[in-house]
mmCIF file of the N, C-alpha and C atoms, coordinates in Angstrom:
data_MODEL
# 
_entry.id   MODEL 
# 
loop_
_atom_site.group_PDB 
_atom_site.id 
_atom_site.type_symbol 
_atom_site.label_atom_id 
_atom_site.label_alt_id 
_atom_site.label_comp_id 
_atom_site.label_asym_id 
_atom_site.label_entity_id 
_atom_site.label_seq_id 
_atom_site.pdbx_PDB_ins_code 
_atom_site.Cartn_x 
_atom_site.Cartn_y 
_atom_site.Cartn_z 
_atom_site.occupancy 
_atom_site.B_iso_or_equiv 
_atom_site.pdbx_formal_charge 
_atom_site.auth_seq_id 
_atom_site.auth_comp_id 
_atom_site.auth_asym_id 
_atom_site.auth_atom_id 
_atom_site.pdbx_PDB_model_num 
ATOM 1   N N  . MET A 1 1  ? 51.362 235.423 38.173 1.00 0.00 ? 1  MET A N  1 
ATOM 2   C CA . MET A 1 1  ? 51.685 235.115 36.792 1.00 0.00 ? 1  MET A CA 1 
ATOM 3   C C  . MET A 1 1  ? 53.156 235.395 36.531 1.00 0.00 ? 1  MET A C  1 
ATOM 4   N N  . THR A 1 2  ? 53.737 234.586 35.667 1.00 0.00 ? 2  THR A N  1 
ATOM 5   C CA . THR A 1 2  ? 55.111 234.811 35.234 1.00 0.00 ? 2  THR A CA 1 
ATOM 6   C C  . THR A 1 2  ? 55.122 234.908 33.726 1.00 0.00 ? 2  THR A C  1 
ATOM 7   N N  . GLU A 1 3  ? 56.100 235.619 33.187 1.00 0.00 ? 3  GLU A N  1 
ATOM 8   C CA . GLU A 1 3  ? 56.179 235.782 31.744 1.00 0.00 ? 3  GLU A CA 1 
ATOM 9   C C  . GLU A 1 3  ? 57.070 234.702 31.168 1.00 0.00 ? 3  GLU A C  1 
ATOM 10  N N  . ASN A 1 4  ? 56.643 234.118 30.030 1.00 0.00 ? 4  ASN A N  1 
ATOM 11  C CA . ASN A 1 4  ? 57.496 233.091 29.434 1.00 0.00 ? 4  ASN A CA 1 
ATOM 12  C C  . ASN A 1 4  ? 58.687 233.742 28.750 1.00 0.00 ? 4  ASN A C  1 
ATOM 13  N N  . LYS A 1 5  ? 59.713 232.957 28.423 1.00 0.00 ? 5  LYS A N  1 
ATOM 14  C CA . LYS A 1 5  ? 60.968 233.493 27.911 1.00 0.00 ? 5  LYS A CA 1 
ATOM 15  C C  . LYS A 1 5  ? 60.851 234.078 26.514 1.00 0.00 ? 5  LYS A C  1 
ATOM 16  N N  . ASN A 1 6  ? 59.786 233.737 25.806 1.00 0.00 ? 6  ASN A N  1 
ATOM 17  C CA . ASN A 1 6  ? 59.608 234.270 24.453 1.00 0.00 ? 6  ASN A CA 1 
ATOM 18  C C  . ASN A 1 6  ? 58.901 235.615 24.456 1.00 0.00 ? 6  ASN A C  1 
ATOM 19  N N  . GLY A 1 7  ? 58.585 236.138 25.649 1.00 0.00 ? 7  GLY A N  1 
ATOM 20  C CA . GLY A 1 7  ? 57.921 237.437 25.714 1.00 0.00 ? 7  GLY A CA 1 
ATOM 21  C C  . GLY A 1 7  ? 56.458 237.380 25.342 1.00 0.00 ? 7  GLY A C  1 
ATOM 22  N N  . GLY A 1 8  ? 55.877 236.179 25.295 1.00 0.00 ? 8  GLY A N  1 
ATOM 23  C CA . GLY A 1 8  ? 54.475 236.024 24.917 1.00 0.00 ? 8  GLY A CA 1 
ATOM 24  C C  . GLY A 1 8  ? 53.548 236.191 26.097 1.00 0.00 ? 8  GLY A C  1 
ATOM 25  N N  . ASN A 1 9  ? 52.464 235.461 26.067 1.00 0.00 ? 9  ASN A N  1 
ATOM 26  C CA . ASN A 1 9  ? 51.460 235.550 27.121 1.00 0.00 ? 9  ASN A CA 1 
ATOM 27  C C  . ASN A 1 9  ? 52.025 235.086 28.458 1.00 0.00 ? 9  ASN A C  1 
ATOM 28  N N  . PRO A 1 10 ? 51.568 235.686 29.544 1.00 0.00 ? 10 PRO A N  1 
ATOM 29  C CA . PRO A 1 10 ? 52.042 235.251 30.863 1.00 0.00 ? 10 PRO A CA 1 
ATOM 30  C C  . PRO A 1 10 ? 51.533 233.852 31.184 1.00 0.00 ? 10 PRO A C  1 
ATOM 31  N N  . LEU A 1 11 ? 52.328 233.099 31.938 1.00 0.00 ? 11 LEU A N  1 
ATOM 32  C CA . LEU A 1 11 ? 51.952 231.766 32.377 1.00 0.00 ? 11 LEU A CA 1 
ATOM 33  C C  . LEU A 1 11 ? 51.480 231.837 33.821 1.00 0.00 ? 11 LEU A C  1 
ATOM 34  N N  . PRO A 1 12 ? 50.482 231.036 34.186 1.00 0.00 ? 12 PRO A N  1 
ATOM 35  C CA . PRO A 1 12 ? 50.055 231.029 35.578 1.00 0.00 ? 12 PRO A CA 1 
ATOM 36  C C  . PRO A 1 12 ? 51.206 230.575 36.470 1.00 0.00 ? 12 PRO A C  1 
ATOM 37  N N  . SER A 1 13 ? 51.423 231.236 37.587 1.00 0.00 ? 13 SER A N  1 
ATOM 38  C CA . SER A 1 13 ? 52.510 230.849 38.477 1.00 0.00 ? 13 SER A CA 1 
ATOM 39  C C  . SER A 1 13 ? 52.165 229.527 39.149 1.00 0.00 ? 13 SER A C  1 
ATOM 40  N N  . GLY A 1 14 ? 53.172 228.697 39.345 1.00 0.00 ? 14 GLY A N  1 
ATOM 41  C CA . GLY A 1 14 ? 52.964 227.414 39.997 1.00 0.00 ? 14 GLY A CA 1 
ATOM 42  C C  . GLY A 1 14 ? 52.252 226.393 39.138 1.00 0.00 ? 14 GLY A C  1 
ATOM 43  N N  . SER A 1 15 ? 52.175 226.593 37.823 1.00 0.00 ? 15 SER A N  1 
ATOM 44  C CA . SER A 1 15 ? 51.489 225.660 36.945 1.00 0.00 ? 15 SER A CA 1 
ATOM 45  C C  . SER A 1 15 ? 52.220 224.333 36.923 1.00 0.00 ? 15 SER A C  1 
ATOM 46  N N  . ASP A 1 16 ? 51.456 223.258 37.047 1.00 0.00 ? 16 ASP A N  1 
ATOM 47  C CA . ASP A 1 16 ? 52.009 221.913 36.973 1.00 0.00 ? 16 ASP A CA 1 
ATOM 48  C C  . ASP A 1 16 ? 51.668 221.298 35.629 1.00 0.00 ? 16 ASP A C  1 
ATOM 49  N N  . TYR A 1 17 ? 52.606 220.483 35.124 1.00 0.00 ? 17 TYR A N  1 
ATOM 50  C CA . TYR A 1 17 ? 52.411 219.780 33.870 1.00 0.00 ? 17 TYR A CA 1 
ATOM 51  C C  . TYR A 1 17 ? 52.343 218.290 34.144 1.00 0.00 ? 17 TYR A C  1 
ATOM 52  N N  . ILE A 1 18 ? 51.611 217.570 33.296 1.00 0.00 ? 18 ILE A N  1 
ATOM 53  C CA . ILE A 1 18 ? 51.675 216.120 33.299 1.00 0.00 ? 18 ILE A CA 1 
ATOM 54  C C  . ILE A 1 18 ? 51.901 215.668 31.866 1.00 0.00 ? 18 ILE A C  1 
ATOM 55  N N  . VAL A 1 19 ? 52.509 214.502 31.714 1.00 0.00 ? 19 VAL A N  1 
ATOM 56  C CA . VAL A 1 19 ? 52.748 213.917 30.403 1.00 0.00 ? 19 VAL A CA 1 
ATOM 57  C C  . VAL A 1 19 ? 51.945 212.625 30.334 1.00 0.00 ? 19 VAL A C  1 
ATOM 58  N N  . ILE A 1 20 ? 51.196 212.454 29.248 1.00 0.00 ? 20 ILE A N  1 
ATOM 59  C CA . ILE A 1 20 ? 50.352 211.284 29.062 1.00 0.00 ? 20 ILE A CA 1 
ATOM 60  C C  . ILE A 1 20 ? 50.750 210.612 27.758 1.00 0.00 ? 20 ILE A C  1 
ATOM 61  N N  . LYS A 1 21 ? 51.081 209.316 27.819 1.00 0.00 ? 21 LYS A N  1 
ATOM 62  C CA . LYS A 1 21 ? 51.417 208.546 26.622 1.00 0.00 ? 21 LYS A CA 1 
ATOM 63  C C  . LYS A 1 21 ? 50.409 207.415 26.491 1.00 0.00 ? 21 LYS A C  1 
ATOM 64  N N  . ALA A 1 22 ? 49.698 207.394 25.355 1.00 0.00 ? 22 ALA A N  1 
ATOM 65  C CA . ALA A 1 22 ? 48.675 206.380 25.106 1.00 0.00 ? 22 ALA A CA 1 
ATOM 66  C C  . ALA A 1 22 ? 49.317 205.022 24.838 1.00 0.00 ? 22 ALA A C  1 
ATOM 67  N N  . LYS A 1 23 ? 48.776 203.991 25.489 1.00 0.00 ? 23 LYS A N  1 
ATOM 68  C CA . LYS A 1 23 ? 49.247 202.623 25.274 1.00 0.00 ? 23 LYS A CA 1 
ATOM 69  C C  . LYS A 1 23 ? 48.285 201.843 24.383 1.00 0.00 ? 23 LYS A C  1 
ATOM 70  N N  . GLU A 1 24 ? 47.182 202.494 23.991 1.00 0.00 ? 24 GLU A N  1 
ATOM 71  C CA . GLU A 1 24 ? 46.210 201.905 23.076 1.00 0.00 ? 24 GLU A CA 1 
ATOM 72  C C  . GLU A 1 24 ? 45.524 203.038 22.323 1.00 0.00 ? 24 GLU A C  1 
ATOM 73  N N  . ASN A 1 25 ? 44.842 202.702 21.249 1.00 0.00 ? 25 ASN A N  1 
ATOM 74  C CA . ASN A 1 25 ? 44.096 203.706 20.493 1.00 0.00 ? 25 ASN A CA 1 
ATOM 75  C C  . ASN A 1 25 ? 42.876 204.161 21.280 1.00 0.00 ? 25 ASN A C  1 
ATOM 76  N N  . GLY A 1 26 ? 42.529 205.439 21.140 1.00 0.00 ? 26 GLY A N  1 
ATOM 77  C CA . GLY A 1 26 ? 41.302 205.970 21.709 1.00 0.00 ? 26 GLY A CA 1 
ATOM 78  C C  . GLY A 1 26 ? 41.379 206.413 23.153 1.00 0.00 ? 26 GLY A C  1 
ATOM 79  N N  . VAL A 1 27 ? 42.565 206.655 23.675 1.00 0.00 ? 27 VAL A N  1 
ATOM 80  C CA . VAL A 1 27 ? 42.686 207.157 25.046 1.00 0.00 ? 27 VAL A CA 1 
ATOM 81  C C  . VAL A 1 27 ? 42.134 208.580 25.091 1.00 0.00 ? 27 VAL A C  1 
ATOM 82  N N  . GLN A 1 28 ? 41.279 208.861 26.062 1.00 0.00 ? 28 GLN A N  1 
ATOM 83  C CA . GLN A 1 28 ? 40.692 210.197 26.196 1.00 0.00 ? 28 GLN A CA 1 
ATOM 84  C C  . GLN A 1 28 ? 41.279 210.917 27.402 1.00 0.00 ? 28 GLN A C  1 
ATOM 85  N N  . VAL A 1 29 ? 41.622 212.183 27.197 1.00 0.00 ? 29 VAL A N  1 
ATOM 86  C CA . VAL A 1 29 ? 42.080 213.051 28.272 1.00 0.00 ? 29 VAL A CA 1 
ATOM 87  C C  . VAL A 1 29 ? 41.044 214.169 28.377 1.00 0.00 ? 29 VAL A C  1 
ATOM 88  N N  . ILE A 1 30 ? 40.442 214.287 29.554 1.00 0.00 ? 30 ILE A N  1 
ATOM 89  C CA . ILE A 1 30 ? 39.347 215.229 29.750 1.00 0.00 ? 30 ILE A CA 1 
ATOM 90  C C  . ILE A 1 30 ? 39.756 216.245 30.808 1.00 0.00 ? 30 ILE A C  1 
ATOM 91  N N  . GLY A 1 31 ? 39.716 217.531 30.458 1.00 0.00 ? 31 GLY A N  1 
ATOM 92  C CA . GLY A 1 31 ? 40.020 218.606 31.405 1.00 0.00 ? 31 GLY A CA 1 
ATOM 93  C C  . GLY A 1 31 ? 38.768 219.023 32.140 1.00 0.00 ? 31 GLY A C  1 
ATOM 94  N N  . LEU A 1 32 ? 38.878 219.175 33.469 1.00 0.00 ? 32 LEU A N  1 
ATOM 95  C CA . LEU A 1 32 ? 37.749 219.570 34.313 1.00 0.00 ? 32 LEU A CA 1 
ATOM 96  C C  . LEU A 1 32 ? 37.990 220.962 34.878 1.00 0.00 ? 32 LEU A C  1 
ATOM 97  N N  . THR A 1 33 ? 36.926 221.748 34.974 1.00 0.00 ? 33 THR A N  1 
ATOM 98  C CA . THR A 1 33 ? 37.031 223.142 35.408 1.00 0.00 ? 33 THR A CA 1 
ATOM 99  C C  . THR A 1 33 ? 37.126 223.287 36.919 1.00 0.00 ? 33 THR A C  1 
ATOM 100 N N  . ARG A 1 34 ? 37.521 224.478 37.346 1.00 0.00 ? 34 ARG A N  1 
ATOM 101 C CA . ARG A 1 34 ? 37.523 224.854 38.765 1.00 0.00 ? 34 ARG A CA 1 
ATOM 102 C C  . ARG A 1 34 ? 36.178 225.476 39.115 1.00 0.00 ? 34 ARG A C  1 
ATOM 103 N N  . GLY A 1 35 ? 35.936 225.653 40.386 1.00 0.00 ? 35 GLY A N  1 
ATOM 104 C CA . GLY A 1 35 ? 34.749 226.389 40.810 1.00 0.00 ? 35 GLY A CA 1 
ATOM 105 C C  . GLY A 1 35 ? 33.717 225.513 41.487 1.00 0.00 ? 35 GLY A C  1 
ATOM 106 N N  . LEU A 1 36 ? 32.565 226.120 41.755 1.00 0.00 ? 36 LEU A N  1 
ATOM 107 C CA . LEU A 1 36 ? 31.497 225.409 42.444 1.00 0.00 ? 36 LEU A CA 1 
ATOM 108 C C  . LEU A 1 36 ? 30.920 224.282 41.599 1.00 0.00 ? 36 LEU A C  1 
ATOM 109 N N  . ASP A 1 37 ? 30.820 224.490 40.298 1.00 0.00 ? 37 ASP A N  1 
ATOM 110 C CA . ASP A 1 37 ? 30.300 223.474 39.383 1.00 0.00 ? 37 ASP A CA 1 
ATOM 111 C C  . ASP A 1 37 ? 31.448 222.937 38.540 1.00 0.00 ? 37 ASP A C  1 
ATOM 112 N N  . THR A 1 38 ? 31.916 221.737 38.857 1.00 0.00 ? 38 THR A N  1 
ATOM 113 C CA . THR A 1 38 ? 32.981 221.118 38.060 1.00 0.00 ? 38 THR A CA 1 
ATOM 114 C C  . THR A 1 38 ? 32.365 220.616 36.759 1.00 0.00 ? 38 THR A C  1 
ATOM 115 N N  . ARG A 1 39 ? 32.968 221.012 35.637 1.00 0.00 ? 39 ARG A N  1 
ATOM 116 C CA . ARG A 1 39 ? 32.447 220.639 34.320 1.00 0.00 ? 39 ARG A CA 1 
ATOM 117 C C  . ARG A 1 39 ? 33.583 220.233 33.408 1.00 0.00 ? 39 ARG A C  1 
ATOM 118 N N  . PHE A 1 40 ? 33.239 219.443 32.390 1.00 0.00 ? 40 PHE A N  1 
ATOM 119 C CA . PHE A 1 40 ? 34.208 219.128 31.346 1.00 0.00 ? 40 PHE A CA 1 
ATOM 120 C C  . PHE A 1 40 ? 34.403 220.379 30.503 1.00 0.00 ? 40 PHE A C  1 
ATOM 121 N N  . HIS A 1 41 ? 35.657 220.750 30.193 1.00 0.00 ? 41 HIS A N  1 
ATOM 122 C CA . HIS A 1 41 ? 35.835 221.915 29.325 1.00 0.00 ? 41 HIS A CA 1 
ATOM 123 C C  . HIS A 1 41 ? 36.716 221.616 28.124 1.00 0.00 ? 41 HIS A C  1 
ATOM 124 N N  . HIS A 1 42 ? 37.397 220.481 28.108 1.00 0.00 ? 42 HIS A N  1 
ATOM 125 C CA . HIS A 1 42 ? 38.245 220.168 26.956 1.00 0.00 ? 42 HIS A CA 1 
ATOM 126 C C  . HIS A 1 42 ? 38.483 218.661 26.912 1.00 0.00 ? 42 HIS A C  1 
ATOM 127 N N  . THR A 1 43 ? 38.487 218.097 25.704 1.00 0.00 ? 43 THR A N  1 
ATOM 128 C CA . THR A 1 43 ? 38.743 216.668 25.535 1.00 0.00 ? 43 THR A CA 1 
ATOM 129 C C  . THR A 1 43 ? 39.732 216.464 24.406 1.00 0.00 ? 43 THR A C  1 
ATOM 130 N N  . GLU A 1 44 ? 40.689 215.585 24.623 1.00 0.00 ? 44 GLU A N  1 
ATOM 131 C CA . GLU A 1 44 ? 41.635 215.169 23.588 1.00 0.00 ? 44 GLU A CA 1 
ATOM 132 C C  . GLU A 1 44 ? 41.559 213.664 23.454 1.00 0.00 ? 44 GLU A C  1 
ATOM 133 N N  . LYS A 1 45 ? 41.734 213.166 22.244 1.00 0.00 ? 45 LYS A N  1 
ATOM 134 C CA . LYS A 1 45 ? 41.750 211.727 21.998 1.00 0.00 ? 45 LYS A CA 1 
ATOM 135 C C  . LYS A 1 45 ? 43.125 211.364 21.453 1.00 0.00 ? 45 LYS A C  1 
ATOM 136 N N  . LEU A 1 46 ? 43.772 210.389 22.085 1.00 0.00 ? 46 LEU A N  1 
ATOM 137 C CA . LEU A 1 46 ? 45.117 209.977 21.686 1.00 0.00 ? 46 LEU A CA 1 
ATOM 138 C C  . LEU A 1 46 ? 45.104 208.561 21.132 1.00 0.00 ? 46 LEU A C  1 
ATOM 139 N N  . ASP A 1 47 ? 45.914 208.321 20.113 1.00 0.00 ? 47 ASP A N  1 
ATOM 140 C CA . ASP A 1 47 ? 46.111 206.974 19.593 1.00 0.00 ? 47 ASP A CA 1 
ATOM 141 C C  . ASP A 1 47 ? 47.398 206.402 20.154 1.00 0.00 ? 47 ASP A C  1 
ATOM 142 N N  . LYS A 1 48 ? 47.553 205.097 20.044 1.00 0.00 ? 48 LYS A N  1 
ATOM 143 C CA . LYS A 1 48 ? 48.701 204.397 20.626 1.00 0.00 ? 48 LYS A CA 1 
ATOM 144 C C  . LYS A 1 48 ? 50.011 205.079 20.249 1.00 0.00 ? 48 LYS A C  1 
ATOM 145 N N  . GLY A 1 49 ? 50.832 205.350 21.265 1.00 0.00 ? 49 GLY A N  1 
ATOM 146 C CA . GLY A 1 49 ? 52.128 205.974 21.048 1.00 0.00 ? 49 GLY A CA 1 
ATOM 147 C C  . GLY A 1 49 ? 52.115 207.490 21.073 1.00 0.00 ? 49 GLY A C  1 
ATOM 148 N N  . GLU A 1 50 ? 50.946 208.106 20.959 1.00 0.00 ? 50 GLU A N  1 
ATOM 149 C CA . GLU A 1 50 ? 50.883 209.574 20.993 1.00 0.00 ? 50 GLU A CA 1 
ATOM 150 C C  . GLU A 1 50 ? 51.097 210.075 22.415 1.00 0.00 ? 50 GLU A C  1 
ATOM 151 N N  . VAL A 1 51 ? 51.706 211.257 22.512 1.00 0.00 ? 51 VAL A N  1 
ATOM 152 C CA . VAL A 1 51 ? 52.029 211.867 23.801 1.00 0.00 ? 51 VAL A CA 1 
ATOM 153 C C  . VAL A 1 51 ? 51.378 213.240 23.874 1.00 0.00 ? 51 VAL A C  1 
ATOM 154 N N  . LEU A 1 52 ? 50.799 213.537 25.028 1.00 0.00 ? 52 LEU A N  1 
ATOM 155 C CA . LEU A 1 52 ? 50.205 214.850 25.284 1.00 0.00 ? 52 LEU A CA 1 
ATOM 156 C C  . LEU A 1 52 ? 50.858 215.422 26.530 1.00 0.00 ? 52 LEU A C  1 
ATOM 157 N N  . ILE A 1 53 ? 51.300 216.664 26.441 1.00 0.00 ? 53 ILE A N  1 
ATOM 158 C CA . ILE A 1 53 ? 51.805 217.379 27.604 1.00 0.00 ? 53 ILE A CA 1 
ATOM 159 C C  . ILE A 1 53 ? 50.711 218.365 27.993 1.00 0.00 ? 53 ILE A C  1 
ATOM 160 N N  . ALA A 1 54 ? 50.155 218.183 29.190 1.00 0.00 ? 54 ALA A N  1 
ATOM 161 C CA . ALA A 1 54 ? 49.016 218.987 29.634 1.00 0.00 ? 54 ALA A CA 1 
ATOM 162 C C  . ALA A 1 54 ? 49.404 219.821 30.846 1.00 0.00 ? 54 ALA A C  1 
ATOM 163 N N  . GLN A 1 55 ? 48.752 220.960 30.997 1.00 0.00 ? 55 GLN A N  1 
ATOM 164 C CA . GLN A 1 55 ? 49.074 221.895 32.069 1.00 0.00 ? 55 GLN A CA 1 
ATOM 165 C C  . GLN A 1 55 ? 47.835 222.194 32.900 1.00 0.00 ? 55 GLN A C  1 
ATOM 166 N N  . PHE A 1 56 ? 48.005 222.199 34.218 1.00 0.00 ? 56 PHE A N  1 
ATOM 167 C CA . PHE A 1 56 ? 46.951 222.670 35.100 1.00 0.00 ? 56 PHE A CA 1 
ATOM 168 C C  . PHE A 1 56 ? 47.004 224.197 35.078 1.00 0.00 ? 56 PHE A C  1 
ATOM 169 N N  . THR A 1 57 ? 45.852 224.844 34.912 1.00 0.00 ? 57 THR A N  1 
ATOM 170 C CA . THR A 1 57 ? 45.797 226.295 34.747 1.00 0.00 ? 57 THR A CA 1 
ATOM 171 C C  . THR A 1 57 ? 44.745 226.901 35.673 1.00 0.00 ? 57 THR A C  1 
ATOM 172 N N  . ASP A 1 58 ? 44.483 228.184 35.473 1.00 0.00 ? 58 ASP A N  1 
ATOM 173 C CA . ASP A 1 58 ? 43.426 228.857 36.222 1.00 0.00 ? 58 ASP A CA 1 
ATOM 174 C C  . ASP A 1 58 ? 42.060 228.235 35.936 1.00 0.00 ? 58 ASP A C  1 
ATOM 175 N N  . HIS A 1 59 ? 41.902 227.594 34.767 1.00 0.00 ? 59 HIS A N  1 
ATOM 176 C CA . HIS A 1 59 ? 40.624 226.993 34.378 1.00 0.00 ? 59 HIS A CA 1 
ATOM 177 C C  . HIS A 1 59 ? 40.588 225.488 34.600 1.00 0.00 ? 59 HIS A C  1 
ATOM 178 N N  . THR A 1 60 ? 41.731 224.826 34.578 1.00 0.00 ? 60 THR A N  1 
ATOM 179 C CA . THR A 1 60 ? 41.793 223.367 34.676 1.00 0.00 ? 60 THR A CA 1 
ATOM 180 C C  . THR A 1 60 ? 42.291 222.959 36.060 1.00 0.00 ? 60 THR A C  1 
ATOM 181 N N  . SER A 1 61 ? 41.433 222.278 36.819 1.00 0.00 ? 61 SER A N  1 
ATOM 182 C CA . SER A 1 61 ? 41.820 221.858 38.164 1.00 0.00 ? 61 SER A CA 1 
ATOM 183 C C  . SER A 1 61 ? 42.059 220.359 38.250 1.00 0.00 ? 61 SER A C  1 
ATOM 184 N N  . ALA A 1 62 ? 41.538 219.607 37.291 1.00 0.00 ? 62 ALA A N  1 
ATOM 185 C CA . ALA A 1 62 ? 41.688 218.154 37.307 1.00 0.00 ? 62 ALA A CA 1 
ATOM 186 C C  . ALA A 1 62 ? 41.629 217.625 35.883 1.00 0.00 ? 62 ALA A C  1 
ATOM 187 N N  . MET A 1 63 ? 42.153 216.415 35.694 1.00 0.00 ? 63 MET A N  1 
ATOM 188 C CA . MET A 1 63 ? 42.092 215.733 34.403 1.00 0.00 ? 63 MET A CA 1 
ATOM 189 C C  . MET A 1 63 ? 41.660 214.298 34.624 1.00 0.00 ? 63 MET A C  1 
ATOM 190 N N  . LYS A 1 64 ? 40.815 213.833 33.744 1.00 0.00 ? 64 LYS A N  1 
ATOM 191 C CA . LYS A 1 64 ? 40.341 212.451 33.785 1.00 0.00 ? 64 LYS A CA 1 
ATOM 192 C C  . LYS A 1 64 ? 40.910 211.753 32.558 1.00 0.00 ? 64 LYS A C  1 
ATOM 193 N N  . ILE A 1 65 ? 41.469 210.560 32.750 1.00 0.00 ? 65 ILE A N  1 
ATOM 194 C CA . ILE A 1 65 ? 42.073 209.826 31.647 1.00 0.00 ? 65 ILE A CA 1 
ATOM 195 C C  . ILE A 1 65 ? 41.363 208.491 31.518 1.00 0.00 ? 65 ILE A C  1 
ATOM 196 N N  . ARG A 1 66 ? 40.797 208.249 30.329 1.00 0.00 ? 66 ARG A N  1 
ATOM 197 C CA . ARG A 1 66 ? 40.109 206.993 30.035 1.00 0.00 ? 66 ARG A CA 1 
ATOM 198 C C  . ARG A 1 66 ? 40.938 206.201 29.048 1.00 0.00 ? 66 ARG A C  1 
ATOM 199 N N  . GLY A 1 67 ? 41.199 204.952 29.351 1.00 0.00 ? 67 GLY A N  1 
ATOM 200 C CA . GLY A 1 67 ? 41.984 204.098 28.476 1.00 0.00 ? 67 GLY A CA 1 
ATOM 201 C C  . GLY A 1 67 ? 43.345 203.816 29.091 1.00 0.00 ? 67 GLY A C  1 
ATOM 202 N N  . LYS A 1 68 ? 44.094 202.929 28.455 1.00 0.00 ? 68 LYS A N  1 
ATOM 203 C CA . LYS A 1 68 ? 45.413 202.560 28.966 1.00 0.00 ? 68 LYS A CA 1 
ATOM 204 C C  . LYS A 1 68 ? 46.435 203.606 28.561 1.00 0.00 ? 68 LYS A C  1 
ATOM 205 N N  . ALA A 1 69 ? 47.102 204.171 29.580 1.00 0.00 ? 69 ALA A N  1 
ATOM 206 C CA . ALA A 1 69 ? 48.082 205.221 29.330 1.00 0.00 ? 69 ALA A CA 1 
ATOM 207 C C  . ALA A 1 69 ? 49.118 205.250 30.441 1.00 0.00 ? 69 ALA A C  1 
ATOM 208 N N  . GLU A 1 70 ? 50.305 205.741 30.090 1.00 0.00 ? 70 GLU A N  1 
ATOM 209 C CA . GLU A 1 70 ? 51.337 206.030 31.081 1.00 0.00 ? 70 GLU A CA 1 
ATOM 210 C C  . GLU A 1 70 ? 51.238 207.513 31.395 1.00 0.00 ? 70 GLU A C  1 
ATOM 211 N N  . ILE A 1 71 ? 51.366 207.864 32.676 1.00 0.00 ? 71 ILE A N  1 
ATOM 212 C CA . ILE A 1 71 ? 51.218 209.247 33.111 1.00 0.00 ? 71 ILE A CA 1 
ATOM 213 C C  . ILE A 1 71 ? 52.415 209.605 33.979 1.00 0.00 ? 71 ILE A C  1 
ATOM 214 N N  . TRP A 1 72 ? 53.056 210.723 33.650 1.00 0.00 ? 72 TRP A N  1 
ATOM 215 C CA . TRP A 1 72 ? 54.187 211.212 34.433 1.00 0.00 ? 72 TRP A CA 1 
ATOM 216 C C  . TRP A 1 72 ? 53.858 212.597 34.966 1.00 0.00 ? 72 TRP A C  1 
ATOM 217 N N  . SER A 1 73 ? 54.240 212.837 36.217 1.00 0.00 ? 73 SER A N  1 
ATOM 218 C CA . SER A 1 73 ? 54.118 214.171 36.810 1.00 0.00 ? 73 SER A CA 1 
ATOM 219 C C  . SER A 1 73 ? 55.273 214.356 37.778 1.00 0.00 ? 73 SER A C  1 
ATOM 220 N N  . LYS A 1 74 ? 55.322 215.519 38.422 1.00 0.00 ? 74 LYS A N  1 
ATOM 221 C CA . LYS A 1 74 ? 56.375 215.762 39.395 1.00 0.00 ? 74 LYS A CA 1 
ATOM 222 C C  . LYS A 1 74 ? 56.227 214.846 40.612 1.00 0.00 ? 74 LYS A C  1 
ATOM 223 N N  . HIS A 1 75 ? 55.082 214.193 40.724 1.00 0.00 ? 75 HIS A N  1 
ATOM 224 C CA . HIS A 1 75 ? 54.823 213.291 41.843 1.00 0.00 ? 75 HIS A CA 1 
ATOM 225 C C  . HIS A 1 75 ? 55.214 211.850 41.534 1.00 0.00 ? 75 HIS A C  1 
ATOM 226 N N  . GLY A 1 76 ? 55.571 211.564 40.279 1.00 0.00 ? 76 GLY A N  1 
ATOM 227 C CA . GLY A 1 76 ? 55.970 210.206 39.911 1.00 0.00 ? 76 GLY A CA 1 
ATOM 228 C C  . GLY A 1 76 ? 55.279 209.725 38.654 1.00 0.00 ? 76 GLY A C  1 
ATOM 229 N N  . GLN A 1 77 ? 55.335 208.413 38.430 1.00 0.00 ? 77 GLN A N  1 
ATOM 230 C CA . GLN A 1 77 ? 54.773 207.790 37.240 1.00 0.00 ? 77 GLN A CA 1 
ATOM 231 C C  . GLN A 1 77 ? 53.705 206.779 37.654 1.00 0.00 ? 77 GLN A C  1 
ATOM 232 N N  . LEU A 1 78 ? 52.649 206.681 36.835 1.00 0.00 ? 78 LEU A N  1 
ATOM 233 C CA . LEU A 1 78 ? 51.639 205.656 37.054 1.00 0.00 ? 78 LEU A CA 1 
ATOM 234 C C  . LEU A 1 78 ? 51.025 205.275 35.733 1.00 0.00 ? 78 LEU A C  1 
ATOM 235 N N  . GLU A 1 79 ? 50.228 204.198 35.753 1.00 0.00 ? 79 GLU A N  1 
ATOM 236 C CA . GLU A 1 79 ? 49.541 203.746 34.543 1.00 0.00 ? 79 GLU A CA 1 
ATOM 237 C C  . GLU A 1 79 ? 48.057 203.647 34.824 1.00 0.00 ? 79 GLU A C  1 
ATOM 238 N N  . SER A 1 80 ? 47.253 204.116 33.873 1.00 0.00 ? 80 SER A N  1 
ATOM 239 C CA . SER A 1 80 ? 45.816 203.910 33.971 1.00 0.00 ? 80 SER A CA 1 
ATOM 240 C C  . SER A 1 80 ? 45.531 202.525 33.420 1.00 0.00 ? 80 SER A C  1 
ATOM 241 N N  . GLU A 1 81 ? 44.471 201.891 33.912 1.00 0.00 ? 81 GLU A N  1 
ATOM 242 C CA . GLU A 1 81 ? 44.205 200.500 33.543 1.00 0.00 ? 81 GLU A CA 1 
ATOM 243 C C  . GLU A 1 81 ? 43.063 200.341 32.565 1.00 0.00 ? 81 GLU A C  1 
ATOM 244 N N  . SER A 1 82 ? 42.205 201.331 32.440 1.00 0.00 ? 82 SER A N  1 
ATOM 245 C CA . SER A 1 82 ? 41.105 201.167 31.491 1.00 0.00 ? 82 SER A CA 1 
ATOM 246 C C  . SER A 1 82 ? 40.662 202.504 30.959 1.00 0.00 ? 82 SER A C  1 
# 
């Protein structure tokens, strides 16, 4: 863990962020848990033009994106198709 610059809660070390921009109304971003049983633990709904900055954490190991969206990460940019 590392401490953020504001002296608040510690951040998980090596945390990766992704940026998701909705290209249509109703894009869903679903966070999936770590562990033996992968489960949905959080859902966000974005409308066209809205942007979400999401972080992989100790609890979030994967994200599922439904709908048309642009996605940026340290690995590059891609677009979801449906």
